[in-house]
C-alpha positions in Angstrom: 0.0 0.0 0.0 2.9 2.4 0.9 4.3 1.9 -2.6 1.0 2.7 -4.2 0.7 5.9 -2.2 4.2 6.9 -3.1 3.6 6.3 -6.8 0.4 8.2 -6.6 2.1 11.1 -4.9 5.0 11.1 -7.5 2.4 11.1 -10.3 0.7 14.1 -8.6 3.9 16.0 -8.4 4.6 15.2 -12.1 1.2 16.4 -13.2 1.6 19.5 -11.0 4.9 20.3 -12.7 3.3 19.9 -16.1 0.4 22.2 -15.1 2.9 24.8 -13.8 4.8 24.7 -17.1 1.7 25.4 -19.3 1.5 28.5 -21.3 -1.6 29.9 -23.0 -1.6 32.7 -25.6 -4.9 34.4 -26.5 -4.7 36.7 -29.4 -7.0 39.3 -31.0 -6.6 41.0 -34.4 -8.5 44.3 -34.9 -8.2 44.4 -38.7 -10.9 42.3 -40.3 -8.7 41.9 -43.4 -6.9 39.1 -41.4 -10.0 37.1 -40.9 -9.6 33.5 -42.0 -5.8 33.9 -42.5 -3.0 31.9 -40.9 -1.1 33.0 -37.8 2.1 31.3 -36.8 4.2 30.7 -33.7 7.8 30.6 -34.8 11.3 30.4 -33.4 14.7 31.5 -34.7 17.3 28.9 -35.4 20.6 29.9 -37.1 19.0 33.0 -38.5 16.1 31.0 -40.0 12.5 31.2 -38.8 11.0 27.8 -38.0 7.2 27.3 -37.5 6.5 25.6 -34.2 2.7 26.0 -34.2 0.0 27.6 -36.4 -3.6 28.6 -36.2 -6.3 30.6 -38.0 -7.8 34.0 -37.2 -11.5 33.3 -36.5 -13.9 36.0 -35.4 -10.8 38.2 -34.8 -9.2 35.7 -32.4 -6.5 33.0 -32.3 -4.8 31.0 -29.6 -1.7 28.9 -28.9 -1.0 26.7 -25.9 1.6 24.1 -24.8 4.2 23.1 -22.3 7.4 25.0 -21.7 10.1 24.0 -19.2 12.2 27.1 -19.6 11.7 30.6 -21.1 11.9 30.5 -24.9 11.9 33.3 -27.4 9.1 32.9 -30.0 7.6 35.2 -32.7 3.9 35.5 -33.4 3.5 36.3 -37.1 0.3 37.2 -39.0 0.0 36.7 -42.7 2.4 39.3 -44.0 0.8 39.4 -47.5 -2.4 41.0 -46.1 -0.7 44.3 -45.5 3.1 44.4 -46.3 3.3 47.9 -44.9 1.9 47.0 -41.5 3.8 45.4 -38.6 2.6 41.8 -38.5 4.9 40.2 -36.1 6.1 40.4 -32.5 8.7 38.6 -30.4 7.5 37.2 -27.1 9.1 35.3 -24.3 7.1 32.1 -23.9 7.0 31.0 -20.2 4.5 29.4 -17.9 1.4 31.6 -17.6 -1.1 33.4 -19.7 -0.4 36.0 -22.4 -2.9 38.3 -24.2 -1.7 39.6 -27.5 -3.6 42.3 -29.5 -2.7 43.3 -33.0 -4.0 46.8 -33.6 -2.4 50.1 -34.6 0.2 49.0 -32.2 0.9 45.4 -30.9 0.2 45.0 -27.2 1.4 41.9 -25.2 0.3 41.6 -21.6 0.5 38.9 -19.0 3.8 37.7 -17.7 6.1 40.3 -16.2 8.8 40.4 -18.8 6.3 40.5 -21.7 4.4 43.3 -20.1 7.7 45.2 -19.5 8.7 44.7 -23.1 5.3 46.2 -24.3 5.8 49.2 -22.1 9.3 49.6 -23.5 8.0 49.4 -27.1 5.3 52.0 -26.4 7.8 54.4 -25.0 10.1 53.6 -27.9 7.4 54.4 -30.4 6.7 57.8 -28.8 10.4 58.7 -29.0 10.7 57.6 -32.6 7.7 59.7 -33.5 9.4 62.7 -31.9 12.5 62.0 -33.9 10.5 61.7 -37.1 8.8 65.1 -36.4 12.2 66.7 -35.9 13.5 65.3 -39.2 10.4 66.6 -41.0 10.8 70.0 -39.3 14.5 70.1 -40.3 13.8 69.1 -44.0 10.9 71.5 -44.5 12.7 74.4 -42.9 15.7 73.7 -45.0 13.7 73.4 -48.2 11.9 76.7 -47.5 15.3 78.4 -47.0 14.3 79.4 -43.5 17.0 77.6 -41.6 19.1 79.6 -39.3 22.2 78.6 -37.4 20.4 78.9 -34.0 17.4 76.9 -35.2 19.6 74.2 -36.7 21.5 74.0 -33.4 18.2 73.8 -31.5 16.9 70.9 -33.7 20.2 69.0 -33.5 20.2 69.4 -29.7 16.7 68.1 -29.4 17.5 65.2 -31.8 20.5 64.2 -29.7 18.5 64.4 -26.5 15.8 62.1 -27.8 18.3 59.7 -29.2 20.0 59.6 -25.8 16.6 58.8 -24.1 16.0 56.0 -26.6 19.5 54.6 -26.0 19.0 54.8 -22.2 15.6 53.1 -22.4 17.0 50.3 -24.5 20.1 49.9 -22.4 18.0 49.4 -19.3 15.7 46.7 -20.6 18.6 44.8 -22.1 20.7 45.0 -19.0 17.8 43.8 -16.9 17.1 40.9 -19.2 20.4 39.9 -20.8 20.0 36.5 -19.0 17.0 35.6 -21.1 16.4 35.2 -24.8 14.3 38.4 -25.2 17.0 40.6 -23.7 19.6 38.9 -25.9 17.4 39.4 -29.0 17.0 43.1 -28.3 20.8 43.5 -27.8 21.5 41.7 -31.1 19.2 44.2 -32.9 20.3 47.4 -31.2 23.9 46.9 -30.1 25.2 49.6 -32.5 23.3 52.4 -30.6 25.5 51.9 -27.5 28.9 53.2 -26.7 31.7 50.5 -26.4 31.7 50.7 -22.6 28.0 50.1 -22.5 28.4 47.1 -24.8 31.1 45.7 -22.6 28.9 46.2 -19.5 26.1 44.3 -21.0 28.3 41.5 -22.3 29.9 41.1 -18.9 26.5 40.1 -17.6 25.8 37.6 -20.4 26.4 33.9 -20.2 29.0 31.9 -22.2 26.4 30.4 -24.6 25.3 33.9 -25.7 28.9 35.0 -26.1 29.6 32.0 -28.3 27.1 33.1 -31.0 28.8 34.3 -34.2 27.2 37.7 -34.1 28.3 38.3 -30.6 31.8 37.1 -31.4 31.9 39.8 -34.1 30.7 42.4 -31.7 33.4 41.4 -29.2 36.0 41.5 -31.9 34.8 45.0 -32.8 35.2 46.0 -29.2 38.7 44.7 -29.2 39.4 46.7 -32.4 37.9 49.8 -30.8 40.4 49.3 -27.9 43.3 48.9 -30.3 42.6 52.2 -32.0 41.5 54.2 -28.9 42.7 57.7 -28.1 46.2 57.3 -26.5 47.1 54.2 -28.6 49.7 54.2 -31.4 48.3 54.0 -34.9 47.7 50.5 -36.4 49.7 50.3 -39.7 48.4 49.1 -43.0 49.5 49.0 -46.6 47.3 49.8 -49.6 47.7 51.1 -53.2 48.3 54.8 -54.0 46.2 56.5 -56.6 49.0 55.7 -59.1 49.1 52.0 -58.1 52.2 51.9 -55.9 52.2 50.3 -52.5 52.0 52.9 -49.7 51.8 52.4 -45.9 50.4 54.7 -43.2 53.8 54.4 -41.5 55.3 56.2 -44.5 53.8 59.3 -43.0 52.7 58.7 -39.4 55.2 59.0 -36.6 57.5 61.1 -38.8 57.4 64.3 -36.9 54.1 65.7 -38.3 50.5 65.8 -37.1 48.6 63.5 -39.4 44.9 63.4 -40.1 43.8 60.0 -41.5 40.7 60.7 -43.4 38.5 57.7 -44.3 36.1 58.8 -47.1 34.6 57.7 -50.5 33.6 59.5 -53.7 30.1 58.1 -53.3 29.7 59.4 -49.8 27.6 62.6 -49.6 28.6 63.7 -46.1 32.3 63.1 -47.0 31.9 65.5 -50.0 30.2 68.1 -47.8 32.9 67.9 -45.2 35.9 67.9 -47.6 36.1 71.7 -48.1 36.8 72.0 -44.4 39.6 69.5 -44.7 41.0 71.3 -47.7 40.9 74.6 -45.9 42.6 73.1 -42.8 45.3 71.5 -45.0 46.0 74.7 -46.9 46.3 76.6 -43.6 48.4 74.2 -41.6 50.5 72.1 -44.1 53.5 74.5 -43.8 53.3 74.2 -40.0 53.7 70.4 -40.0 50.3 69.1 -40.8 49.6 66.2 -43.2 46.4 64.5 -44.4 46.2 60.9 -45.6 43.1 60.0 -47.6 41.9 56.4 -47.3 39.1 55.7 -49.7 36.3 53.1 -49.5 35.6 53.4 -53.2 35.2 50.3 -55.3 35.8 51.8 -58.7 39.2 53.3 -59.5 37.9 55.9 -62.0 35.3 57.2 -59.5 38.0 57.4 -56.8 40.4 59.4 -59.0 37.6 61.7 -60.2 36.5 62.3 -56.6 40.1 63.3 -55.7 40.1 65.8 -58.6 36.6 67.1 -57.9 37.2 67.7 -54.3 40.6 69.3 -54.7 42.4 66.9 -52.5 46.1 67.4 -53.0 47.4 65.2 -50.2 48.4 61.5 -50.4 45.7 59.0 -51.1 45.4 55.2 -50.7 42.7 52.5 -51.2 42.2 48.8 -51.7 38.9 49.5 -53.6 37.1 47.0 -51.6 34.2 49.3 -50.5 32.9 48.2 -47.0 34.6 44.8 -47.4 38.0 46.5 -46.7 39.8 45.0 -43.7 40.3 48.6 -42.5 36.6 48.9 -41.6 37.2 46.3 -38.8 40.8 47.3 -38.1 39.8 50.9 -37.3 36.3 50.0 -35.9 34.6 52.2 -38.4 30.8 52.5 -38.3 30.4 55.2 -41.0 32.2 57.8 -43.0 33.6 60.4 -43.0 35.7 59.0 -40.2 38.9 60.8 -39.2 41.8 59.9 -36.9 44.2 62.6 -35.8 47.8 61.4 -34.9 50.4 63.4 -33.0 54.0 63.7 -34.2 54.9 60.3 -32.7 51.9 58.5 -34.3 49.7 58.4 -31.2 46.0 58.8 -31.7 44.9 62.1 -30.0 41.4 62.7 -31.4 38.8 61.1 -33.6 36.1 62.4 -35.9 37.0 66.1 -35.8 34.9 68.0 -38.3 34.4 71.7 -39.3 35.3 74.1 -36.5 36.3 71.3 -34.2 39.1 70.4 -36.6 40.3 74.0 -36.9 40.2 74.6 -33.1 42.3 71.5 -32.5 44.9 72.3 -35.1 45.1 75.9 -33.8 45.8 74.5 -30.3 48.5 72.1 -31.7 50.1 74.5 -34.2 49.4 78.1 -33.0 
C-alpha cells in the first residue's frame, strides 16, 4: 500500500509540474482583413525562422498553448501578405502563464512580467521615434523653404541628440535587466550599435557563455577589441594599400615622422564626405606648412570614380585605397561604423582625437600649431 501511495504522490507531483509549465496565448486581431488567415508561432534557429505552431484568425481571435520548461523566445506572425506595410509580427518570451496579444495600430502583449515590461518599452520607444521623425520633418521642411538659421539648426540638433539619448538609455536598461533571457539577448543583437563601447562591454559582462559563443556576438566582441586597439592614446595601427598611381604605400610612411597626421576615411560616393571635404581642404592649406599632413583612405570600389573624386574635391594630399568598399579590412581594423571618419595622430603617431569636423578640426589644429 505504501508503494501505491508513493507512486500516486509522485504522479501528482509530475502532473503538478506539467500544469505549472503550461502556457496559454490568447490573441485578437483588430483588422478584419486578417479574418480566416493563418497565424504562426515561430522560433529562430541559425537566422532562419521555423514554425512551431499555427492557427487561424477566426472572429478576430486566435490562440496557442503548450508546455514549456524554460523561457523560450518565440515570434507571433500574422499573414504578411495581407498588408506588407503594416507590422505583422512580435517577439514574445514564452514562459508558464497566460499571455494576451492584441494586433491593432500597435501590438500589445500583456500577461507575464517580462512581456508586459517589453510592451511598455516598445510603447515608449514608439513615442520617442515619432518625436525623432517630427524633428527630421521640421528640419527638412525648414531647409527646403530656405528658413533655416544657425540657431534653429543647433536647437533641432540638440533636441534630436537628446531624444536619441533617451532612446538609448531606455533600450540599455531593458537589455541590462534581461540579458540573462532570450528576449534581452534578442533586443541587444538588434540594437547593439546604438551603444557606446563601454555600455556594450557592461552588457556582455553580464551575459552567459552560450550567448557570447554566438557568431554575431563574437563579431561584436572582436569589434570592441578593435575599438580598444585604436582608442585615443594608442599608437596607430599600420596598413599598406595602393596609392592613386598604383604603388604600395603604408600609413607608416607618413605617421610618426614628426608631423601631425589626419587619417581621413572617405569615398567619392559618400555625400557627407563630400560636404565635409572643403573644411579638410581649408585646414590642410592653412596648416600644411606648420607640420600638418592629411592621408586620404578611400572606401571606393571603382578606380575611376576614386580618381575623379580626388580631382573634384581638390584633394592634394596622399591617397590610398584597396577599392574593396565596405569589405575593406580597414573597416574592422579601425572599428569604423560610418564615413567620414577621421583619426588625428600626433608627431609620434599616437591617436589624440577622432572624428574632428568643421570648426572642431580648426580649433584642435590651432591648439596644436598656434
